[in-house]
C-alpha positions as CSV (number, residue, x, y, z in Angstrom):
1,M,13.6,-5.5,-15.0
2,T,12.1,-5.3,-18.4
3,N,13.4,-8.8,-19.4
4,N,11.3,-10.5,-16.7
5,L,8.0,-8.8,-16.8
6,E,4.8,-10.7,-16.2
7,K,1.1,-9.7,-15.8
8,A,-1.3,-10.2,-12.9
9,T,-5.0,-9.4,-13.1
10,F,-7.3,-8.8,-10.2
11,A,-11.0,-7.7,-9.8
12,G,-11.7,-6.1,-6.4
13,G,-14.7,-3.9,-6.9
14,C,-14.3,-0.3,-8.0
15,F,-11.0,-0.2,-9.9
16,W,-10.3,3.3,-8.6
17,C,-9.5,1.7,-5.2
18,M,-7.4,-1.1,-6.6
19,V,-4.6,0.9,-8.2
20,E,-3.0,2.7,-5.3
21,P,-2.3,-0.5,-3.2
22,F,-0.1,-1.9,-5.9
23,D,1.3,1.2,-7.6
24,E,4.8,2.4,-6.9
25,R,5.9,-0.8,-5.1
26,P,9.2,-2.5,-5.9
27,G,9.1,-4.3,-9.2
28,I,5.7,-2.9,-10.2
29,K,6.0,-1.2,-13.6
30,E,2.4,-0.4,-14.4
31,V,-1.2,-0.8,-12.9
32,I,-3.9,-0.3,-15.5
33,S,-7.6,0.0,-14.7
34,G,-9.9,-1.9,-17.1
35,Y,-12.6,-4.5,-17.9
36,T,-12.3,-8.2,-18.3
37,G,-14.2,-11.5,-17.9
38,G,-17.0,-10.7,-20.3
39,T,-18.0,-11.1,-24.0
40,V,-18.2,-7.5,-25.3
41,E,-15.1,-6.1,-27.0
42,N,-13.8,-2.7,-26.0
43,P,-16.7,-2.0,-23.6
44,T,-17.4,1.4,-22.1
45,Y,-17.6,2.3,-18.5
46,E,-21.4,2.8,-18.9
47,Q,-21.8,-0.6,-20.5
48,V,-19.9,-2.4,-17.8
49,C,-21.8,-0.7,-15.1
50,S,-25.1,-1.8,-16.7
51,N,-24.1,-5.4,-15.7
52,T,-25.0,-6.6,-19.2
53,T,-21.5,-7.3,-20.6
54,G,-20.3,-10.0,-18.2
55,H,-17.2,-7.8,-17.5
56,V,-15.9,-6.8,-14.1
57,E,-13.9,-3.8,-13.2
58,A,-10.3,-5.0,-12.7
59,V,-6.7,-3.9,-12.7
60,Q,-3.9,-5.5,-14.7
61,I,-0.4,-5.3,-13.1
62,T,2.8,-5.5,-15.0
63,Y,5.5,-6.6,-12.6
64,D,8.9,-8.2,-12.3
65,P,8.5,-11.4,-10.3
66,T,12.1,-11.5,-9.3
67,I,11.5,-8.3,-7.3
68,F,7.8,-8.6,-6.3
69,S,6.5,-12.2,-6.4
70,Y,3.1,-13.3,-7.5
71,N,2.6,-14.7,-3.9
72,E,3.1,-11.2,-2.6
73,L,0.7,-9.7,-5.1
74,V,-2.0,-12.2,-4.1
75,D,-1.5,-11.6,-0.4
76,L,-1.7,-7.8,-1.1
77,Y,-4.9,-8.4,-3.2
78,W,-6.8,-10.1,-0.4
79,Q,-6.0,-7.3,1.9
80,Q,-8.0,-4.8,-0.3
81,I,-11.3,-6.7,-0.4
82,D,-14.1,-8.4,1.4
83,P,-13.6,-11.9,-0.1
84,T,-16.9,-13.2,1.4
85,D,-19.1,-10.7,-0.5
86,A,-20.8,-12.4,-3.6
87,G,-22.8,-9.3,-4.6
88,G,-20.1,-6.7,-5.2
89,Q,-17.8,-4.8,-2.9
90,F,-18.9,-2.5,0.0
91,H,-21.4,0.1,-1.3
92,D,-20.8,-0.9,-4.9
93,R,-23.3,-3.6,-5.8
94,G,-23.7,-5.7,-9.0
95,D,-21.9,-8.2,-11.1
96,S,-19.4,-5.7,-12.4
97,Y,-18.1,-5.2,-8.9
98,K,-17.6,-8.8,-8.0
99,T,-14.1,-10.1,-7.0
100,A,-12.0,-12.5,-9.0
101,I,-8.4,-13.5,-9.5
102,F,-7.6,-14.1,-13.2
103,Y,-4.6,-16.3,-13.6
104,H,-2.3,-16.1,-16.7
105,N,-0.5,-19.4,-16.3
106,D,-0.7,-22.7,-14.3
107,K,1.8,-21.4,-11.7
108,Q,-0.4,-18.4,-10.9
109,K,-3.5,-20.6,-10.7
110,E,-1.7,-22.9,-8.2
111,I,-0.6,-20.0,-6.1
112,A,-4.0,-18.3,-6.1
113,E,-5.9,-21.5,-5.3
114,K,-3.6,-22.4,-2.5
115,S,-3.8,-18.9,-1.1
116,K,-7.6,-18.9,-1.2
117,E,-7.7,-22.3,0.6
118,E,-5.3,-21.0,3.3
119,L,-7.5,-18.0,3.8
120,Q,-10.6,-20.1,4.1
121,N,-8.9,-22.4,6.6
122,S,-7.4,-19.6,8.7
123,G,-10.7,-18.9,10.3
124,K,-10.3,-15.2,9.7
125,F,-13.7,-15.0,8.1
126,K,-16.8,-17.0,9.3
127,K,-18.4,-16.9,5.9
128,P,-17.1,-18.8,2.8
129,I,-14.5,-17.1,0.6
130,V,-16.4,-16.5,-2.7
131,T,-13.8,-14.8,-4.8
132,K,-13.5,-16.7,-8.0
133,I,-10.2,-17.9,-9.6
134,M,-10.5,-17.9,-13.4
135,E,-8.3,-18.1,-16.5
136,A,-7.5,-14.7,-17.8
137,K,-9.6,-13.3,-20.6
138,P,-8.9,-10.3,-22.9
139,F,-8.4,-7.2,-20.8
140,Y,-9.7,-3.9,-22.1
141,P,-8.1,-0.7,-20.6
142,A,-10.7,1.7,-19.2
143,E,-11.1,5.3,-20.4
144,E,-8.2,7.6,-19.6
145,E,-10.1,9.5,-16.8
146,H,-10.2,6.2,-14.8
147,Q,-6.5,5.6,-15.0
148,Y,-4.6,6.4,-11.8
149,Y,-7.7,8.0,-10.4
150,Y,-6.2,8.2,-6.9
151,K,-3.5,10.6,-8.2
152,K,-5.7,12.7,-10.5
153,N,-8.6,13.2,-8.1
154,H,-6.9,12.6,-4.8
155,F,-9.5,14.3,-2.5
156,H,-12.5,12.7,-4.2
157,Y,-10.8,9.3,-4.2
158,K,-10.0,9.5,-0.4
159,T,-13.6,10.6,0.3
160,Y,-15.0,7.8,-1.9
161,K,-12.8,5.1,-0.4
162,K,-13.8,6.1,3.1
163,G,-17.5,6.6,2.3
164,S,-17.8,3.3,0.6
165,G,-16.9,1.4,3.7
166,R,-13.7,-0.1,2.1
167,E,-11.3,1.9,4.3
168,Q,-12.9,0.9,7.6
169,F,-13.3,-2.8,6.5
170,I,-9.5,-3.0,5.7
171,K,-8.7,-1.4,9.0
172,D,-11.0,-3.7,11.0
173,N,-10.1,-6.9,9.2
174,W,-6.7,-6.7,7.6
175,Q,-4.7,-4.2,9.6
176,K,-2.8,-5.7,12.5
177,Q,-3.8,-4.5,15.9
178,Y,-1.0,-4.0,18.4
179,N,-1.3,-4.5,22.1
180,K,-0.3,-1.3,23.9
181,K,0.8,-3.2,27.0
182,E,3.1,-5.5,24.9
183,L,4.5,-2.5,23.0
184,K,5.3,-0.8,26.2
185,E,7.4,-3.8,27.2
186,Q,9.1,-4.1,23.8
187,L,9.9,-0.4,23.1
188,T,12.1,2.0,24.9
189,P,10.2,4.8,26.8
190,M,11.1,7.3,24.1
191,Q,10.0,4.9,21.3
192,Y,6.7,4.4,23.0
193,F,6.3,8.1,23.7
194,V,6.8,9.0,20.1
195,T,5.0,6.2,18.3
196,Q,2.0,5.6,20.6
197,E,1.6,9.0,22.3
198,S,2.5,11.2,19.4
199,G,5.5,12.6,21.2
200,T,8.5,14.5,19.9
201,E,12.1,13.8,20.8
202,Q,14.7,16.5,21.3
203,P,16.3,18.0,18.1
204,F,20.0,17.2,17.7
205,H,19.8,14.7,20.5
206,N,18.4,11.6,18.6
207,E,19.9,8.7,16.8
208,Y,19.5,9.5,13.2
209,W,19.5,13.2,12.7
210,D,23.0,13.2,11.3
211,H,23.2,9.6,10.2
212,N,24.6,9.0,6.8
213,E,25.0,5.3,6.1
214,E,23.4,3.6,3.1
215,G,20.2,1.7,3.9
216,I,16.6,1.9,4.7
217,Y,14.6,3.2,7.7
218,V,11.7,1.0,8.8
219,D,8.9,1.4,11.3
220,I,10.2,0.4,14.8
221,V,6.8,-1.2,15.5
222,S,5.7,-3.0,12.3
223,G,9.0,-3.2,10.3
224,E,7.3,-1.8,7.2
225,V,9.7,0.1,4.9
226,L,9.3,3.9,5.2
227,F,12.4,5.8,4.0
228,S,15.6,5.4,2.2
229,S,19.0,7.0,2.8
230,K,19.0,8.0,-0.8
231,D,16.2,10.5,0.0
232,K,17.7,11.8,3.3
233,F,19.0,15.3,3.5
234,D,20.3,17.7,6.1
235,A,17.5,20.2,6.8
236,N,19.4,21.7,9.8
237,C,16.3,21.1,12.0
238,G,17.8,18.4,14.3
239,W,15.6,15.5,13.1
240,P,16.0,13.1,10.2
241,S,14.6,14.7,7.1
242,F,13.6,12.9,3.9
243,T,12.2,14.3,0.6
244,K,9.8,11.3,0.1
245,P,8.8,7.9,1.5
246,V,9.9,4.8,-0.3
247,I,6.3,3.9,-0.9
248,N,3.7,6.6,-0.6
249,Q,1.0,4.2,0.5
250,Q,2.9,3.3,3.6
251,I,2.5,6.8,5.0
252,T,-0.8,8.2,6.1
253,E,-1.5,11.9,6.6
254,H,-3.6,13.5,9.3
255,L,-4.6,17.0,10.3
256,D,-2.8,18.1,13.4
257,T,-4.0,21.2,15.3
258,S,-2.1,20.7,18.5
259,H,0.0,23.4,20.0
260,G,-2.1,26.1,18.3
261,R,-0.7,25.3,14.9
262,I,-2.0,23.6,11.8
263,R,0.3,20.8,10.6
264,T,0.2,17.6,8.7
265,E,1.0,14.6,10.8
266,V,2.4,11.5,9.2
267,R,1.9,8.0,10.5
268,S,2.9,4.5,9.3
269,K,0.1,2.7,7.6
270,D,0.5,-0.8,9.0
271,G,1.9,0.1,12.4
272,D,-0.2,3.3,12.8
273,S,2.9,4.7,14.5
274,H,3.3,8.5,14.8
275,L,6.3,9.4,12.8
276,G,6.5,13.1,12.6
277,H,5.2,15.8,10.2
278,V,5.5,16.7,6.6
279,F,6.2,20.3,5.5
280,D,6.5,22.0,2.1
281,D,9.9,23.6,2.7
282,G,12.0,20.8,1.3
283,P,14.4,20.9,-1.7
284,I,12.4,22.3,-4.7
285,E,14.3,20.2,-7.2
286,Q,13.2,17.0,-5.3
287,G,9.5,17.8,-5.0
288,G,9.6,20.5,-2.3
289,L,8.6,18.3,0.7
290,R,10.3,17.7,4.0
291,Y,9.3,14.6,6.0
292,C,10.5,15.6,9.5
293,I,10.7,12.3,11.3
294,N,11.5,11.2,14.9
295,S,14.4,8.8,15.1
296,A,12.7,6.9,17.8
297,A,10.0,5.8,15.3
298,L,12.6,4.3,13.1
299,K,14.9,1.3,12.8
300,F,17.8,1.5,10.4
301,I,18.7,-1.5,8.2
302,K,22.2,-1.2,6.6
303,K,22.3,-1.8,2.9
304,E,24.6,-4.9,3.4
305,D,22.2,-6.3,5.9
306,M,19.0,-5.9,3.9
307,E,19.0,-9.3,2.3
308,K,19.4,-11.2,5.6
309,E,16.9,-9.0,7.4
310,G,14.2,-9.8,4.8
311,Y,14.4,-6.6,2.8
312,G,16.3,-7.9,-0.2
313,N,13.7,-6.8,-2.7
314,Y,14.4,-3.2,-1.8
315,L,18.0,-3.4,-2.9
316,Y,16.9,-2.0,-6.2
317,L,16.8,1.4,-4.5
318,F,20.6,1.5,-4.6
319,D,21.2,0.2,-8.1
């Protein structure tokens, strides 16, 4: 991977919220928060926020294009922002919070401009797409307390992302909405019961509880990658159990007080499918978590079928 690394730079408003979407994905080595686009060398957070430096808050991504392409990065970038807002992003106003794609070569410029044009012509937004596409300038890493903020200050980050309006905007404008009637026709009764009605299938009487083939488990509704056989273990509970998801961002957690108990429900991010629950009684040496998942929420893709099924960039999991 290290022989093919390239850089991508995106400004999408508050850089706290722009790290998590890219971090820990296949081929992504590093996501750094920082400042770029201005004239002041090594600016401070306070200077940039004063809107006098010409800099914007941005993230610089080091990635392997043979695993995660620049096209995919740009597509993912659009899905984090309001590209029609010329005055900042959500509750964060001012020049330092404006959006921009900073290209590092002609190929990136071509991809970004084409993507912007396609988004404008798609009719998704009634207002013009105002995100600028500019040649990359010197990038200055932000102070250490701003790096990977979503990990260091998880509760405040989640509160901030929700309170700023970004989270709701993404859900309303970028998250695919599934038709319940159509899903009822596409899914089996048990798959619908589990994913759409937060049901639970019987332990020891489901498809994957003792399944041991190499491959990945994807959401039965959206097809998003959720778990890998490399992280599956026998918890003797009767349901498929995993120590972690492939990509943490594809799993959302929710308080569940049903049945007189306090549990943490897990759902898929894109499909919003109920998957199961996560507990803290997993293998200590592997982080201590146990994702207890309903088989009916999953579709298994064999390792040898991943390429033809469109999941070839996840084969790195088995290297």
